[in-house]
N, C-alpha and C positions, 0 to 999 in steps of 0.2 A: 861680781856680776855687774856689768855696765848698765848704765842709765837707760838705753835702748830695750835691753831686755827686761829691766824691771819694769818699764812702761806696759810693755807687751803682756806681762804676765799680771800687772795691774787691771789692764783694760780686761784680760780673759777672767780674772776673778769677778769684777764688776758685772760683765756680761752674764757669767753664770749665777751670780746673785739675783740678777734682775729675772733672768729665765725661770727661777726656781720660784720666786714669789710673784710672778706675772697674774696668775689666775686669782690671788688673792689682794692685788696692790690696791684697787678702789677702796677696800675695806682697812687698808692701813694709813691711807692718807686722807686729808681734807681738800677741799677745793675753795678757793678764795672767790667769793662772788664778787667782789668789789673790783678785781681785775678785769673779769668778765666783762663787767657792766662799763667800766672804762672804755674798753675796746668797743663795745657795741655802740656807746656813744659817740667815739670818733668816727665810726664809720656810717653813723646814722642817716647821712645825706648821699651815700653811695648805694648803687643798684650793681647786680651782677658781680659781686666781689669773689675774686679768686684770691685765696690765700694758703698758707702753710702751716702748720703747727709743727714744730721741729722740736724732736725729743717729747712727741707725745705720750709716749707711754702706752697704757691701757685705755687712754681716749676720755679719762674723765673731765679735761677741759675741752677737749675736742666735741663733746657731746653739747656741753653748754653752750658753745659759740654757735654750733649748728642748730640748736634749739631756739636761741634768740634770734639769729638771722634767717631762719626759716629756709625756703628755698631760694633765697637771694644769694646764696653763698655755695661755692664749692670748695672743699677743703682738702688739701693734700696734707695727710699725716704721714710723718715720717720720724722713726726711731730706729736707732742701732739694734736694738734688741728684737729678734723675729718673733719670739713668744709675746711680746708686748704688743707687738702688731697683729699677731693672731687673736688676742683676748680685745683689741681695739675694734677689728672688723666684727667680731661676734657680738659685741657690745653694742655698736652702732646698728648694725643689722636688727637684731633683737630689739631694738627701739624704734624700728621703721624708719631709720635714716639711712637715705642712698647717696646723698649728693657729697661724695668724699670718695677718695682712693687712699689707699694705705701702702706703704712700701717701706722696707729697709733702707737706712741710709746713714751715712756720717755726716754730721752737721759741717762738718768743713770740707765735704765734696757732695755739697747737695744736688739731688737727681732732679734739678729742675732748670727750666731754660731761663735764659737771660731775659728781662724785662718781662716775666710771664705772672708775677704777682702784684696783687694790690696792697698786700698786708703780708707781713711773716710775723709769728709770734713764737714764744717758748715759755714755759711754765715750769719751774722746780726742776730744771733740766741744764741750764746754761753753765752751771758749775761742772760739768761733765765735758764741755766743749773746749777744743783748743780755739781761745777767742779769738787770736788774731786771724787764724784762717777763717773761723767762721765769718767775722764782720767783712773779711776782704772778699770772701764769695758772696754774702747775703748783700753788700753794696752792689753786686752785679746781677741780682736775680729780678 
């Protein structure tokens, strides 16, 4: 088997795994509030913040960002796994949070326009990214 085929198979296995656990992912992981607080502190003097959470999963960090920043933030939630996006949307809407959009997307091909974000974050997902491609794309957004 060649390396390209192996990578594709591994990506499919990972995607299938996250699709299966998406409905219970919040219960399997913890959220580190220190990271959220650090970001909030760094953004404290800004208003009308437009940001993206790349690899947002089911939204456990997204909801904390949006709760802290309230209506002063619009969050683009992007994850490779469509089931995670489905649960994120339900979770945020069930918690009366509407200042977001959620869409599937690859971290190295972000569906965002250049110079459109004030802040880009990722929590517990960067190990899934092609880092070189991600940073090249992210530096242009």
